C-alpha positions as a Markdown table, in Angstrom:
| # | Residue | x | y | z |
|---|---|---|---|---|
| 1 | Met | 3.2 | -7.0 | -39.6 |
| 2 | Leu | 3.1 | -4.9 | -36.5 |
| 3 | Ile | 0.6 | -6.5 | -34.1 |
| 4 | Thr | -1.1 | -4.3 | -31.1 |
| 5 | Met | -1.1 | -6.2 | -28.1 |
| 6 | Ile | -3.3 | -5.9 | -25.2 |
| 7 | Gly | -3.0 | -7.0 | -22.2 |
| 8 | Val | 0.0 | -9.2 | -20.5 |
| 9 | Ile | 2.6 | -10.8 | -22.1 |
| 10 | Ser | 2.3 | -14.7 | -21.9 |
| 11 | Thr | 4.0 | -15.8 | -18.5 |
| 12 | Leu | 6.3 | -17.9 | -18.2 |
| 13 | Ile | 6.8 | -20.1 | -15.0 |
| 14 | Lys | 9.8 | -21.9 | -14.2 |
| 15 | Lys | 10.1 | -24.2 | -10.9 |
| 16 | Asp | 13.5 | -24.0 | -9.6 |
| 17 | Arg | 14.0 | -24.8 | -5.9 |
| 18 | Ala | 10.4 | -23.9 | -5.3 |
| 19 | Gln | 10.1 | -20.5 | -6.5 |
| 20 | Thr | 7.6 | -19.1 | -8.8 |
| 21 | Tyr | 9.2 | -16.9 | -11.6 |
| 22 | Arg | 7.7 | -14.4 | -13.9 |
| 23 | Pro | 9.2 | -11.7 | -16.1 |
| 24 | Ser | 9.0 | -8.6 | -16.1 |
| 25 | Phe | 5.5 | -7.3 | -17.5 |
| 26 | Thr | 6.5 | -4.9 | -20.5 |
| 27 | Lys | 4.9 | -1.8 | -21.4 |
| 28 | Phe | 3.2 | -0.4 | -24.8 |
| 29 | Lys | 3.8 | 3.1 | -26.4 |
| 30 | Gly | 2.4 | 3.1 | -29.9 |
| 31 | Asn | 3.9 | -0.4 | -31.5 |
| 32 | Ile | 7.3 | 0.2 | -30.0 |
| 33 | Met | 7.4 | -2.4 | -26.7 |
| 34 | Arg | 9.3 | -0.7 | -23.8 |
| 35 | Lys | 10.8 | -2.2 | -20.3 |
| 36 | Ala | 9.5 | -0.8 | -17.5 |
| 37 | Glu | 11.9 | 1.2 | -15.3 |
| 38 | Thr | 13.0 | -0.8 | -12.4 |
| 39 | Arg | 15.6 | -0.4 | -9.5 |
| 40 | Val | 16.3 | -3.4 | -7.5 |
| 41 | Leu | 15.6 | -2.9 | -3.5 |
| 42 | Thr | 17.3 | -5.1 | -0.5 |
| 43 | Ala | 16.0 | -6.0 | 3.1 |
| 44 | His | 17.3 | -8.3 | 5.6 |
| 45 | Val | 14.1 | -9.2 | 6.8 |
| 46 | Pro | 12.8 | -11.9 | 10.2 |
| 47 | Ile | 12.5 | -15.5 | 9.0 |
| 48 | Pro | 8.6 | -16.0 | 9.9 |
| 49 | Leu | 7.7 | -12.8 | 7.8 |
| 50 | Ala | 9.9 | -14.4 | 4.9 |
| 51 | Glu | 8.0 | -17.4 | 5.0 |
| 52 | Lys | 4.9 | -15.3 | 5.0 |
| 53 | Val | 5.7 | -14.0 | 1.9 |
| 54 | Asp | 6.6 | -17.5 | 0.6 |
| 55 | Gln | 3.4 | -18.5 | 1.8 |
| 56 | Leu | 1.3 | -15.9 | 0.2 |
| 57 | Ala | 3.4 | -16.5 | -3.0 |
| 58 | Asp | 2.4 | -20.2 | -3.2 |
| 59 | Arg | -1.4 | -19.7 | -2.5 |
| 60 | Leu | -1.5 | -16.3 | -4.8 |
| 61 | Glu | 0.6 | -18.1 | -7.6 |
| 62 | Arg | 2.5 | -15.0 | -7.6 |
| 63 | Ser | 6.1 | -14.2 | -7.2 |
| 64 | Arg | 7.8 | -13.1 | -4.1 |
| 65 | Gly | 8.7 | -9.8 | -6.1 |
| 66 | Trp | 5.0 | -9.4 | -6.4 |
| 67 | Ile | 4.3 | -9.7 | -3.0 |
| 68 | Met | 6.8 | -7.1 | -2.2 |
| 69 | Lys | 5.7 | -4.7 | -4.3 |
| 70 | Gln | 2.3 | -5.3 | -3.6 |
| 71 | Ala | 2.8 | -4.8 | 0.4 |
| 72 | Leu | 5.2 | -1.8 | -0.4 |
| 73 | Ser | 2.8 | 0.2 | -2.6 |
| 74 | Ser | 0.3 | -0.1 | 0.1 |
| 75 | Trp | 2.3 | 0.9 | 3.0 |
| 76 | Ile | 3.1 | 4.0 | 1.1 |
| 77 | Ala | 0.1 | 5.0 | 0.3 |
| 78 | Gln | -1.0 | 4.4 | 3.9 |
| 79 | Glu | 1.7 | 6.7 | 4.8 |
| 80 | Glu | 1.1 | 9.1 | 1.9 |
| 81 | Glu | -2.7 | 9.1 | 3.6 |
| 82 | Arg | -1.2 | 9.7 | 7.0 |
| 83 | Asp | 1.1 | 12.3 | 6.3 |
| 84 | Arg | -2.0 | 14.5 | 4.2 |
| 85 | Leu | -4.2 | 13.9 | 7.4 |
| 86 | Thr | -1.6 | 15.3 | 9.4 |
| 87 | Gln | -0.9 | 18.0 | 7.5 |
| 88 | Glu | -4.8 | 19.2 | 7.0 |
| 89 | Ala | -4.9 | 19.0 | 10.7 |
| 90 | Leu | -2.3 | 21.3 | 10.8 |
| 91 | Ala | -3.6 | 23.6 | 8.6 |
| 92 | Asp | -7.2 | 23.7 | 11.1 |
| 93 | Val | -4.6 | 24.4 | 13.8 |
| 94 | Asp | -2.8 | 27.1 | 12.3 |
| 95 | Ala | -6.8 | 28.5 | 10.8 |
| 96 | Gly | -7.7 | 27.9 | 14.6 |
| 97 | Cys | -10.3 | 25.6 | 14.1 |
| 98 | Val | -9.5 | 23.5 | 17.6 |
| 99 | Ser | -11.5 | 22.4 | 20.3 |
| 100 | Asp | -10.9 | 23.1 | 23.8 |
| 101 | His | -9.1 | 20.3 | 25.4 |
| 102 | Gln | -11.7 | 19.8 | 28.6 |
| 103 | Ala | -14.5 | 20.3 | 26.3 |
| 104 | Val | -13.8 | 17.1 | 24.8 |
| 105 | Leu | -13.0 | 15.3 | 28.1 |
| 106 | Ala | -16.4 | 16.0 | 29.5 |
| 107 | Trp | -17.9 | 15.3 | 26.1 |
| 108 | Ala | -16.0 | 12.1 | 26.2 |
| 109 | Glu | -16.5 | 11.4 | 29.6 |
| 110 | Ser | -20.8 | 12.0 | 29.0 |
| 111 | Leu | -20.6 | 9.5 | 26.3 |
| 112 | Gly | -21.6 | 6.3 | 28.6 |
| 113 | Thr | -24.5 | 8.2 | 30.6 |
| 114 | Asp | -28.1 | 8.9 | 29.8 |
| 115 | Arg | -27.3 | 13.0 | 28.6 |
| 116 | Pro | -24.3 | 13.0 | 26.6 |
| 117 | Leu | -23.0 | 16.4 | 25.5 |
| 118 | Pro | -23.2 | 17.5 | 22.3 |
| 119 | Val | -19.4 | 17.1 | 20.1 |
| 120 | Pro | -17.9 | 20.2 | 20.9 |
| 121 | Arg | -16.9 | 22.6 | 18.1 |
């Protein structure tokens, strides 16, 4: 009898050298279990940073790998957004949607006065 499982497979926690290990999650497609494809990446990090990862893992009761995946995913999303904004700004420059440098400086200097200038367009 096939049973469709929803959610996470029960987690097996093995304590070994004060490390928490959890099995990788399994994705379900129909009634066939398929392992998520992964690839191991390695990096040398300063000891204080590694200790912070260990502390977070202990506090959150997650593996170091989970912490690293979260951090890497967040950083990549941030960099992708930065690139998107840069491309948007470059498109504005190409379209001529720019403000005169002197007008921006005058506006910035007027912000602390009784009569601030309007934002340059």
